[in-house]
N, C-alpha and C positions, 0 to 999 in steps of 0.2 A: 751835918746837913740833914734835916728831916725831909723824908720823901712820903708824900701822901698818895696811896693807891686808891683811886676812886672807882675803879671797875676793871674787870677782866673779861674780854670777849674772845671766845674760842673761834668764832667765825666758821669757815668751812671745815675746819678740823673737827669740830663737834659733830657736824653732820656725817663726816666720814667715820668717826668712831661709832656713832649710833648705827649707821648702815652696816658696818663690819660686824658689830655685835649681833644684829638681827640676822645677817647672813650666816654667821657661825651657829646660831641657835637653829635656824632652818636646816642647815646642812647636817648637824648632829641628829636632829629629829628624823631626817630621811634615812641616815645611815642606821640608826637604831631600828626603824621600821623595816628596813631591808635585811636586818640580821647581821650587819657587818661586824658587830662586836661579839657575836656568838662564837667566832673562832677563838677568842681569847678566854671566854668563860663558859663555852658550851661543851658538848661532847666531842670525842674523837674516837672513831671506831677502827679497830684493827681486826682482820680475819687471820687466824693462825692455824697452822697444821704441822704436825710432826708424825712420822710413821711409827708411833708408839702410843701406849696409853697416856692420857685418856682420850686422845683423838681416835684411836683404833681400839675397839673392844670386841672380845669374844663373847657371844651371847649364849642362849640356851642350846642344849643339844637337840638336834632335830634329825630326822632320817637323812642320812648323807653326811652328817657331821655338825659341828658347831657353827652358828651364824657369825659372820664377821661384819661388824658395824663400822662404817667409815664416817667420821664426823669432822666438822670444822668448828674451831673456837671463835667466838665473837666477843671481843673485849672492849670496854669503854675506858680509854686512858685519858679522857679529858676531865674537865672540872665539873661540868653539869651533866644531868641525866640525858640519855638518848631516848627519846619518846617514840613509842609505837613502832618498834623494830619488827620488820617482816623479812623473811628469807625466801628467795626464789632461785630455782635453776632457770637460767635464761636460754642456754643453748648447750648442746653436746656435740663434740667432734669425735669421729671415729676414724682412726688411721689418717688424721689430718684433714678429713672432709667433714663439713658441717652436716649433721643429720637433719633431714627434712621431715622425718617421721617422729620427732620429739618436739612437743610444744613446751613453752614455759610452764613450770609447775611450782606450786607452793610447797615449802619444806616445813618440817615440824621441829619444834624445840625439844631437846632432850631434858630429862629431869623434871618434867611437869606432868600432871595427869593427862592421859590421852584426850580427855574431853576438852582440854585447853591447849593442846600441843601446837595448834595452828593459829592461835590467837596472837595478835601483836603484843610484844612485851616491852617494858621500860628497862633500860640498863643503867644502873647508877654508876657513879665513879668507881673505877677499879673492879667492877663486876664483870665476870666472864661466864658466858653460857655456851652451850654446844648445840649445833644443829645437825640432825641426822641427814646424811647425803645419800649414801648407798648401803645396801646390805648384800651379803653373798653367802649362800649355802654351798659348801664344797660340791663341785660337780654340776651346779646350776648356773643360771645367768645372774649378772648384777641386776639388782632391782632398785629403781629410784624410790627413795622413801618419801612418798607423798600420800594423799588421801587413800584410805582403804574402804571408805564407806560404800555400801552397795549402790547408793545413788550416784556415785561418781563414775561416770563412763567416759574416760578421756578420749577414746577414739584415736589414740596414737600410742606409740610404744612407751612402756614404762620399764622395759627390761633391755639390758645391753649384753651382747654376747661375750663369751670368754675368748681368749687367744687373740684379742685385739686391744690396742691402746685407745682409751677414751679420755677426752679432756672435757671436764664439766665446768661450765661458767656459772658461778654462784654470786649473787648480789644481795646485799643487805640494804633495805630501804628504811628510812626513818622520817619522822615529821620535822625534825630540826637539825638534820645534818645531811651532807651530800651522800649519794649512793656509793657504797664501797663494793668493789668487785675483785674476786680472785678466781684463778683457774686451777682445778684439781685434776691431776693426771692419775689414772688408775689402769692397771693391767693385771689379769690373773690368767693362769693356765688351766686348761681342762685336764692336763695330765700330771701336774705337780702341785704341791701346796704353796708354791711361792707366789707372792703378791707384791707388785711394785706400786708404790703410792708416793705422791709428792706434789707440791705446788709448782706451777710453771708460770712464766711471764712476769 
């Protein structure tokens, strides 16, 4: 038997398919504009610390002894670059109490010329850089490693006393990834060379 097909009408089904396709395109465009897919192909930042080199460095000899530098590592373990990374201390706690005499301060990147140490940097995939957090000369106070320019007059404490436990909140900000925060605990004695360091929380 011969069957002749004279026409095929999709009817309402065609309208539904067209509307579904349009909706999918609009939804995808919105998700892309909001950066939804960045988590799969974008950066992922980790802040690291261990109580040994290269996170802890002994610097030049000064009156009173060698300077101890305490740093955090910032590593991009994602697929894309982390753009315009900036590091800041947001708060400091001493003996469990938040200090009201310390404001948020900008931190400097290690391993770059001093003239560019506070500039935002891009971190490529698998790139790790260090940020200077604190330094200590034996017998002196901890010093927050921030601007030393004579024009910078903070009006708040940039030194922390010995013989007390301090917890420093450090955050990394980027243009294309969420803020990453860690807490560094430090303690040094004025009567012995022992220093206790570690991440908390």
